[in-house]
TORGUDREN-422767 format. One line per 8 residues: number of its first residue (from 0); their letters; for each residue x, y, z of C-alpha. Coordinates in Angstrom, 3 decimals, decimal comma. Example, Ala and Ser with C-alpha at 12.3 -4.5 7.8 and 13.67 -1.06 7.14 Angstrom:
2
0> as> 12,300:-4,500:7,800 ~ 13,670:-1,060:7,140
// end
This chain:
506
0> mhnsghqa> -0,634:-8,237:4,105 ~ 1,136:-5,232:2,639 ~ -1,282:-3,290:0,721 ~ -0,964:0,805:-1,162 ~ -7,613:3,588:-0,951 ~ -8,949:0,616:0,885 ~ -12,713:0,492:0,582 ~ -13,250:0,324:4,319
8> itkasqts> -16,509:0,509:6,230 ~ -15,257:3,378:8,354 ~ -13,979:6,827:7,469 ~ -10,472:7,792:8,476 ~ -9,850:10,529:10,963 ~ -9,702:13,945:9,320 ~ -6,411:15,660:8,693 ~ -5,911:19,348:9,162
16> snpiqskp> -5,424:19,893:5,434 ~ -7,889:22,327:3,969 ~ -8,730:22,149:0,275 ~ -8,914:25,356:-1,751 ~ -12,551:26,372:-1,683 ~ -14,493:26,864:-4,876 ~ -15,224:30,573:-5,082 ~ -14,456:33,478:-7,415
24> mtlflslp> -11,021:34,498:-6,272 ~ -7,401:34,049:-7,308 ~ -4,853:32,410:-5,041 ~ -1,121:32,376:-5,571 ~ 0,746:29,426:-4,073 ~ 4,486:28,884:-4,086 ~ 6,071:25,472:-3,889 ~ 9,372:26,017:-2,072
32> qlspqnih> 12,450:23,943:-2,897 ~ 11,280:23,579:-6,490 ~ 11,847:25,581:-9,612 ~ 9,903:28,811:-8,920 ~ 6,285:28,608:-9,932 ~ 2,845:29,675:-8,966 ~ -0,554:28,151:-9,348 ~ -3,158:30,544:-10,666
40> ihthphhp> -6,788:29,654:-9,935 ~ -9,211:31,770:-11,912 ~ -12,982:31,748:-12,090 ~ -14,733:33,084:-15,151 ~ -18,491:33,730:-15,049 ~ -19,091:31,484:-18,066 ~ -16,389:28,823:-17,683 ~ -15,190:26,384:-15,028
48> rsirlkpq> -12,219:27,497:-12,984 ~ -8,834:26,865:-14,510 ~ -5,593:26,342:-12,646 ~ -2,554:27,600:-14,486 ~ 0,945:26,570:-13,451 ~ 3,320:29,360:-14,392 ~ 7,138:29,300:-14,305 ~ 7,465:32,816:-12,914
56> aslplssn> 8,473:34,332:-9,620 ~ 7,056:32,601:-6,559 ~ 4,396:34,598:-4,778 ~ 3,074:34,154:-1,254 ~ -0,460:33,005:-0,564 ~ -2,605:36,040:-1,194 ~ -6,289:36,777:-0,721 ~ -6,004:40,010:-2,715
64> ppqsnqss> -5,963:38,707:-6,258 ~ -5,588:40,706:-9,423 ~ -8,786:41,732:-11,147 ~ -10,781:38,801:-12,543 ~ -10,573:40,045:-16,121 ~ -7,358:38,080:-16,592 ~ -7,227:35,663:-19,508 ~ -8,444:32,153:-18,697
72> sysktgvi> -6,084:30,557:-21,233 ~ -3,657:27,966:-19,913 ~ -0,080:28,624:-19,047 ~ 1,701:25,366:-18,460 ~ 4,498:24,016:-16,367 ~ 5,419:21,191:-14,048 ~ 4,008:17,722:-13,537 ~ 0,626:16,771:-12,090
80> vigaglag> 0,525:13,555:-10,040 ~ -2,898:12,005:-9,426 ~ -3,107:10,073:-6,167 ~ -1,087:10,398:-2,936 ~ -0,704:6,721:-2,135 ~ 2,790:5,242:-1,879 ~ 3,319:5,264:-5,658 ~ 2,229:8,902:-6,054
88> laaathln> 4,282:9,985:-3,042 ~ 7,344:8,199:-4,444 ~ 6,840:9,937:-7,790 ~ 6,512:13,319:-6,059 ~ 9,619:12,587:-3,977 ~ 11,699:11,909:-7,099 ~ 10,312:14,962:-8,905 ~ 11,191:17,072:-5,884
96> sqnipfll> 14,736:15,676:-5,749 ~ 15,177:16,638:-9,416 ~ 13,808:20,158:-8,789 ~ 10,934:19,488:-11,188 ~ 7,843:21,483:-10,201 ~ 4,788:19,359:-9,453 ~ 1,331:19,321:-7,925 ~ 0,061:16,200:-6,141
104> leasdavg> -3,719:15,721:-6,193 ~ -5,388:13,488:-3,610 ~ -9,103:12,637:-3,615 ~ -9,270:11,928:0,129 ~ -8,311:13,945:3,206 ~ -4,809:12,521:3,767 ~ -1,877:10,811:2,095 ~ -1,484:7,037:2,022
112> grvrtdfl> -4,107:5,577:-0,319 ~ -4,603:2,060:1,039 ~ -1,908:2,596:3,667 ~ -3,922:4,403:6,343 ~ -4,388:4,225:10,110 ~ -7,471:5,266:12,061 ~ -7,558:6,367:15,703 ~ -10,253:4,966:17,994
120> dgflldrg> -10,427:5,136:21,795 ~ -6,642:5,333:22,103 ~ -6,035:2,478:19,633 ~ -4,233:2,621:16,273 ~ -6,227:0,669:13,701 ~ -4,434:0,055:10,420 ~ -6,898:-0,304:7,565 ~ -6,401:-3,990:7,022
128> fqifitay> -3,554:-6,318:7,936 ~ -0,391:-4,609:6,724 ~ 3,159:-5,526:7,671 ~ 6,304:-3,725:6,560 ~ 9,379:-5,807:5,659 ~ 12,576:-3,939:6,541 ~ 14,588:-5,511:3,702 ~ 12,512:-3,893:0,959
136> peaqklln> 15,323:-2,404:-1,197 ~ 13,480:0,655:-2,547 ~ 12,079:1,486:0,878 ~ 15,594:1,465:2,313 ~ 16,525:4,239:-0,127 ~ 13,470:6,441:0,493 ~ 12,527:6,013:4,142 ~ 14,145:6,947:7,444
144> yqalnlqk> 13,680:3,720:9,405 ~ 14,938:5,214:12,651 ~ 12,297:7,953:12,537 ~ 9,594:5,334:11,893 ~ 10,588:3,636:15,167 ~ 9,916:0,193:13,683 ~ 8,681:-2,473:16,100 ~ 9,649:-5,991:15,017
152> fysgaqvy> 7,752:-9,276:14,900 ~ 9,261:-12,603:15,871 ~ 10,833:-14,045:12,711 ~ 8,523:-17,004:12,278 ~ 5,010:-17,891:13,377 ~ 2,833:-19,894:15,730 ~ 0,646:-22,305:13,778 ~ -2,673:-23,573:15,146
160> ydgklhtv> -3,060:-27,223:14,186 ~ -4,725:-30,233:15,817 ~ -5,889:-28,149:18,789 ~ -2,408:-26,867:19,650 ~ -0,001:-24,057:18,729 ~ 3,300:-25,030:17,091 ~ 6,364:-22,856:16,369 ~ 7,815:-22,331:12,910
168> anplrhfw> 11,041:-20,310:13,114 ~ 13,363:-18,647:10,605 ~ 16,585:-20,690:10,969 ~ 18,701:-17,627:10,124 ~ 17,204:-15,641:13,026 ~ 16,124:-18,225:15,614 ~ 18,344:-21,235:15,075 ~ 17,587:-23,006:18,354
176> dslnslqn> 13,852:-22,448:18,038 ~ 14,099:-23,839:14,532 ~ 16,035:-26,846:15,800 ~ 13,513:-27,480:18,558 ~ 10,657:-27,351:16,051 ~ 12,110:-30,030:13,732 ~ 9,863:-32,715:15,186 ~ 6,613:-30,732:15,262
184> pigslldk> 3,775:-31,674:12,869 ~ 4,089:-28,518:10,724 ~ 5,927:-30,308:7,967 ~ 8,564:-33,027:7,893 ~ 12,288:-32,819:8,570 ~ 12,798:-32,698:4,794 ~ 10,399:-29,717:4,608 ~ 12,490:-27,823:7,170
192> lliasnii> 15,640:-28,532:5,158 ~ 13,907:-27,432:1,953 ~ 13,015:-24,094:3,591 ~ 16,736:-23,553:4,317 ~ 17,728:-24,482:0,756 ~ 14,996:-22,217:-0,636 ~ 16,451:-19,312:1,355 ~ 19,852:-19,980:-0,244
200> rvltksde> 18,238:-20,208:-3,702 ~ 16,579:-16,762:-3,516 ~ 19,586:-15,099:-1,872 ~ 21,762:-16,027:-4,848 ~ 19,458:-14,132:-7,255 ~ 19,288:-10,389:-7,837 ~ 15,891:-8,705:-7,508 ~ 15,817:-8,100:-11,258
208> eiitsnei> 16,531:-11,766:-11,933 ~ 13,654:-12,709:-9,666 ~ 11,039:-10,414:-11,177 ~ 11,987:-11,304:-14,773 ~ 12,466:-15,052:-14,245 ~ 10,190:-17,757:-15,619 ~ 7,039:-17,907:-13,532 ~ 4,501:-20,459:-12,379
216> ptidllrk> 1,823:-20,246:-9,666 ~ 3,333:-20,299:-6,159 ~ 1,508:-23,528:-5,314 ~ 3,159:-25,230:-8,316 ~ 6,587:-23,927:-7,268 ~ 6,163:-25,336:-3,751 ~ 5,148:-28,746:-5,060 ~ 7,921:-28,731:-7,670
224> tgfsdsiv> 10,444:-27,920:-4,918 ~ 9,292:-31,019:-3,046 ~ 7,400:-29,530:-0,093 ~ 4,892:-31,922:1,476 ~ 1,143:-31,339:1,507 ~ 1,310:-30,931:5,276 ~ 3,651:-27,919:5,288 ~ 1,894:-26,395:2,270
232> grffrpff> -1,489:-26,616:4,006 ~ -0,400:-25,846:7,539 ~ 2,206:-23,107:6,923 ~ 2,580:-21,798:3,360 ~ -1,139:-21,534:2,642 ~ -2,023:-19,405:5,705 ~ 1,271:-17,460:5,761 ~ 1,726:-16,538:2,103
240> ggiffdke> -2,026:-16,701:1,539 ~ -2,242:-13,905:4,115 ~ 0,463:-11,912:2,325 ~ -1,127:-12,316:-1,119 ~ -4,771:-12,460:0,137 ~ -4,816:-15,630:-1,959 ~ -5,534:-18,884:-0,130 ~ -5,107:-20,953:-3,291
248> letssrlf> -1,533:-19,636:-3,741 ~ -2,090:-18,956:-7,429 ~ 0,035:-15,781:-7,207 ~ 3,162:-15,623:-9,382 ~ 6,295:-17,406:-8,149 ~ 8,116:-14,150:-8,947 ~ 6,274:-12,423:-6,112 ~ 6,801:-15,397:-3,790
256> dfifkcla> 10,564:-15,416:-4,423 ~ 10,879:-11,642:-3,960 ~ 9,022:-11,672:-0,633 ~ 10,774:-14,859:0,522 ~ 14,114:-13,148:-0,106 ~ 13,048:-9,986:1,749 ~ 11,825:-12,083:4,693 ~ 15,185:-13,893:4,793
264> lgdnalpa> 17,118:-10,618:4,834 ~ 14,880:-8,458:7,007 ~ 12,242:-8,287:9,702 ~ 8,489:-7,961:9,657 ~ 7,724:-4,710:11,456 ~ 5,168:-2,032:12,278 ~ 5,923:1,680:12,729 ~ 5,210:2,720:16,324
272> ngiaaipq> 2,681:5,317:15,109 ~ 0,800:2,970:12,783 ~ 1,312:1,888:9,191 ~ 0,211:5,344:8,004 ~ 3,481:6,749:9,371 ~ 5,182:5,417:6,212 ~ 3,294:7,568:3,677 ~ 3,121:10,398:6,215
280> qlgdklpp> 6,915:10,517:6,360 ~ 7,115:10,810:2,572 ~ 4,383:13,457:2,476 ~ 6,015:15,538:5,214 ~ 9,213:15,825:3,148 ~ 7,403:17,401:0,196 ~ 7,226:21,198:-0,137 ~ 4,384:22,892:1,769
288> gsimfnsk> 1,360:23,447:-0,442 ~ 2,414:20,860:-3,033 ~ -0,433:18,469:-2,125 ~ -4,085:19,325:-2,738 ~ -6,463:17,159:-0,690 ~ -10,130:16,469:-1,421 ~ -9,290:17,007:-5,102 ~ -10,725:14,108:-7,077
296> vvsidfdg> -9,874:13,963:-10,786 ~ -12,959:12,872:-12,741 ~ -11,630:13,021:-16,289 ~ -8,473:13,367:-18,338 ~ -9,076:15,248:-21,566 ~ -6,697:14,993:-24,501 ~ -6,636:17,971:-26,850 ~ -7,025:16,513:-30,336
304> sesespps> -5,441:19,539:-31,986 ~ -2,323:19,223:-29,827 ~ -1,753:15,492:-29,696 ~ 1,792:15,924:-28,376 ~ 0,649:18,083:-25,458 ~ -0,073:16,621:-22,041 ~ -3,814:16,416:-21,355 ~ -5,924:18,639:-19,143
312> lrlengdv> -7,523:17,320:-15,985 ~ -11,014:18,075:-14,721 ~ -11,691:17,865:-11,000 ~ -14,957:16,911:-9,338 ~ -15,561:20,532:-8,327 ~ -15,205:21,772:-11,929 ~ -11,592:22,981:-11,764 ~ -9,480:22,358:-14,872
320> lrselgvi> -5,708:21,844:-14,648 ~ -3,044:21,537:-17,294 ~ 0,607:20,639:-17,012 ~ 3,351:21,185:-19,534 ~ 5,689:18,392:-18,482 ~ 3,302:15,514:-18,009 ~ 0,702:13,725:-15,901 ~ 1,444:10,747:-13,646
328> iaveepea> -1,589:8,628:-12,761 ~ -0,911:6,973:-9,400 ~ -4,255:5,388:-8,529 ~ -5,430:1,780:-8,387 ~ -5,685:0,055:-11,751 ~ -9,525:0,065:-12,027 ~ -9,576:3,827:-11,390 ~ -6,651:4,433:-13,757
336> lkllretk> -8,441:2,542:-16,541 ~ -11,549:4,638:-15,923 ~ -9,577:7,891:-16,196 ~ -7,881:6,660:-19,377 ~ -11,265:5,490:-20,746 ~ -9,831:2,030:-21,279 ~ -11,158:-1,418:-20,524 ~ -9,111:-4,494:-19,724
344> pnpkpvrt> -10,248:-7,727:-21,369 ~ -10,950:-10,495:-18,841 ~ -9,577:-8,650:-15,804 ~ -8,376:-10,852:-12,947 ~ -10,494:-10,568:-9,779 ~ -8,789:-8,262:-7,258 ~ -7,729:-9,501:-3,833 ~ -10,098:-8,768:-0,943
352> tvclyfsa> -9,963:-9,151:2,823 ~ -11,791:-8,487:6,074 ~ -9,923:-7,275:9,150 ~ -11,496:-7,279:12,621 ~ -10,107:-5,522:15,675 ~ -10,765:-6,396:19,312 ~ -9,567:-4,960:22,613 ~ -8,822:-6,717:25,900
360> drtqvpvr> -7,112:-5,996:29,199 ~ -3,369:-6,512:28,772 ~ -3,381:-8,770:31,804 ~ -5,739:-11,115:29,918 ~ -3,494:-11,596:26,869 ~ -2,533:-15,298:26,683 ~ 0,911:-14,689:25,118 ~ 3,505:-11,940:25,388
368> epvlflng> 5,631:-12,648:22,278 ~ 5,353:-10,364:19,204 ~ 4,407:-13,311:17,004 ~ 2,031:-13,893:14,091 ~ -0,516:-16,690:14,568 ~ -1,586:-18,772:11,560 ~ -4,573:-21,051:11,101 ~ -3,017:-24,314:9,889
376> sgkgivnn> -6,057:-26,433:10,658 ~ -7,635:-26,073:7,216 ~ -10,929:-25,221:8,947 ~ -12,734:-22,005:9,837 ~ -12,649:-18,454:8,491 ~ -9,708:-16,968:10,442 ~ -6,514:-16,946:8,355 ~ -4,109:-15,176:10,697
384> mffatnva> -4,117:-12,956:13,770 ~ -1,756:-11,253:16,188 ~ -1,724:-9,192:19,346 ~ -0,714:-5,826:17,877 ~ 0,250:-4,354:21,259 ~ 2,712:-7,235:21,778 ~ 4,527:-6,009:18,659 ~ 4,023:-2,265:19,189
392> psygpank> 2,726:-1,290:22,664 ~ 1,916:2,167:21,222 ~ -0,982:0,613:19,248 ~ -3,166:0,784:22,368 ~ -3,635:2,493:25,744 ~ -1,242:1,440:28,493 ~ -3,593:-1,062:30,113 ~ -5,260:-2,405:26,946
400> alisvsli> -4,312:-4,961:24,294 ~ -5,230:-4,682:20,610 ~ -6,020:-7,860:18,692 ~ -6,000:-7,927:14,873 ~ -7,723:-10,783:13,003 ~ -7,592:-11,262:9,221 ~ -9,861:-13,196:6,864 ~ -9,294:-13,764:3,144
408> gmfedmsd> -12,227:-12,688:0,961 ~ -15,159:-10,346:1,550 ~ -17,690:-12,712:3,224 ~ -20,513:-10,693:1,708 ~ -23,053:-13,278:2,827 ~ -22,227:-12,688:6,508 ~ -23,089:-9,630:8,594 ~ -20,460:-7,926:10,730
416> ddltaevi> -22,122:-9,321:13,866 ~ -22,077:-12,868:12,480 ~ -18,414:-12,511:11,464 ~ -17,502:-11,230:14,926 ~ -19,333:-14,111:16,630 ~ -17,674:-16,709:14,401 ~ -14,189:-15,237:14,961 ~ -14,719:-15,262:18,740
424> relsgwfg> -15,931:-18,876:18,552 ~ -12,928:-20,014:16,492 ~ -10,291:-18,207:18,549 ~ -11,829:-19,572:21,742 ~ -10,550:-22,915:20,482 ~ -7,047:-21,437:20,144 ~ -6,721:-19,553:23,428 ~ -9,607:-20,732:25,615
432> epivrlwr> -13,176:-19,525:25,875 ~ -12,805:-17,806:29,313 ~ -10,141:-15,469:27,809 ~ -11,585:-14,793:24,346 ~ -15,183:-14,145:25,432 ~ -13,934:-11,042:27,271 ~ -12,612:-9,445:24,075 ~ -14,531:-6,346:22,949
440> hlrtyrig> -15,097:-5,804:19,228 ~ -13,771:-2,405:18,091 ~ -14,168:-2,207:14,318 ~ -14,457:-4,269:11,142 ~ -12,886:-3,295:7,827 ~ -14,175:-4,927:4,652 ~ -11,559:-4,131:2,033 ~ -12,730:-4,509:-1,548
448> yaqpnqcp> -9,338:-3,727:-3,100 ~ -6,572:-5,040:-0,868 ~ -4,142:-5,873:-3,686 ~ -4,042:-6,381:-7,417 ~ -4,215:-9,986:-8,560 ~ -0,752:-11,114:-9,668 ~ -1,369:-14,640:-10,940 ~ 0,651:-15,617:-14,017
456> ptnlmknp> 1,078:-14,264:-16,575 ~ 2,569:-11,109:-15,079 ~ 4,853:-8,404:-16,404 ~ 6,511:-6,684:-13,456 ~ 8,610:-4,418:-15,721 ~ 5,795:-2,688:-17,633 ~ 6,529:0,573:-19,445 ~ 4,857:3,331:-17,388
464> rvgsgvyv> 4,259:5,509:-20,477 ~ 0,682:5,108:-21,719 ~ 0,389:8,159:-23,985 ~ 1,990:11,439:-24,888 ~ 2,952:13,030:-21,587 ~ 0,936:10,471:-19,587 ~ 2,453:7,880:-17,245 ~ 1,047:5,370:-14,772
472> cgdyltsa> 2,408:3,948:-11,538 ~ 1,148:1,645:-8,823 ~ 1,851:-1,766:-7,329 ~ -0,146:-3,428:-10,112 ~ 2,696:-2,502:-12,512 ~ 5,486:-3,982:-10,393 ~ 5,157:-6,234:-7,331 ~ 2,047:-6,011:-5,145
480> tfdgalvs> 4,080:-4,816:-2,165 ~ 4,951:-1,549:-0,447 ~ 8,255:-1,754:-2,298 ~ 6,596:-2,323:-5,664 ~ 4,521:0,830:-5,234 ~ 7,637:2,875:-4,413 ~ 9,561:1,423:-7,374 ~ 6,714:2,205:-9,783
488> grraveal> 6,641:5,873:-8,715 ~ 10,356:6,196:-9,440 ~ 10,042:4,446:-12,801 ~ 7,238:6,775:-13,900 ~ 9,413:9,823:-13,186 ~ 12,408:8,261:-14,946 ~ 10,263:7,612:-18,032 ~ 8,952:11,182:-17,982
496> irdrvsts> 12,471:12,617:-17,730 ~ 13,698:10,391:-20,582 ~ 10,848:11,618:-22,767 ~ 11,529:15,271:-21,923 ~ 15,237:14,866:-22,686 ~ 14,591:13,149:-26,026 ~ 11,987:15,805:-26,934 ~ 14,340:18,670:-26,124
504> vs> 17,182:17,020:-28,094 ~ 15,012:16,412:-31,139
// end
């Protein structure tokens, strides 16, 4: 539900960023607002290009380079961050605030990693079901919420069960709705009281206490708390299963408690310009020229003779980069392991999802509330859905509605057409066949890496240092949330700075 590159079936719209072309010339780039530096790209007839970061006077972009007989040896400075998802952008943001020179490398054509939005026929299509929770503590420090123009969901859900829709409301936000729903079949009166007591339980804990506490699978926590099978199956399984992309609720109770607390304190929301506005805001605050797009790192090479030196990086186009201060690897765990030439014994299967988008005339939308709909029936393939233009009207043209439908898993044995037909059939039972048959399918995203798997045992306080001058960050190291990705970027920079201080002292 809140994910940080999706493997989607469609390619995102192109940005205007132009990568440095591979040709025999030297470019000088300055990174304003940082310690003065330049990046020297040099091509030698017998060697791959090298990029040298030099702590000398900043120079403007120039197409009249010095003669190409310059030495191709490395000069070193700054930090290289690999990956411009939320974790990499957070790392770059903290480096920038400390006036530490850096270069951010991104394999794709835009920032965001898994947090991307595509534009199609006037609609904003987030790559997968992603919701931002306003109470995320790290996000509150880094993001300008007002500029994001956050559009809020109803604090609760409508649950489809026994052929009808039933309201589940957050008692802190919608007391009377919550009171009116006490007698509905989505759990017993005791279940509703247990939800209130669970809110109090998580609010009395600090975030650090939560993420370092004893852990069990979420499903075991719910049963241990005393929740009935009916509310577990009809509410918790589709709601938190949609957040974790884990219908069995095997995800760590640490993650459940952290998100439960954030939901109690804040709102579910979408930026008016799509979920990609979150990483875009972070990227826009970085110095011009500090991000290189279409720059995929294919290997990290440690120099055996200088074991204490940060490694060099080789890009897909043959460029070689070296940094004096360190390298921060901010890509998904499988890719990070590949770059580090490591394997993980018995890796947990990653979380996957399919997201389908449909359009309809706004006059044909059966509800007007900005509410999330959950499948509490225990049948079918739809897990959750919502009318995105009810939450954020800017997600579609003025006269059109956008419908987002999420499934848990990849459904590799079903074609896109079969999935679309089955979703239409199921939702016809929710809202009526005369309405749903008029919906037009827009796009399907099959997302092979929606989130890391965070079943117990987990360690959400992992040391980001993995080698001399090499650090990792990403939501797989903290909590599998937007906030976890942002926290991990900060922690990687803090570890790098600690190492540099201890090295300079010694």
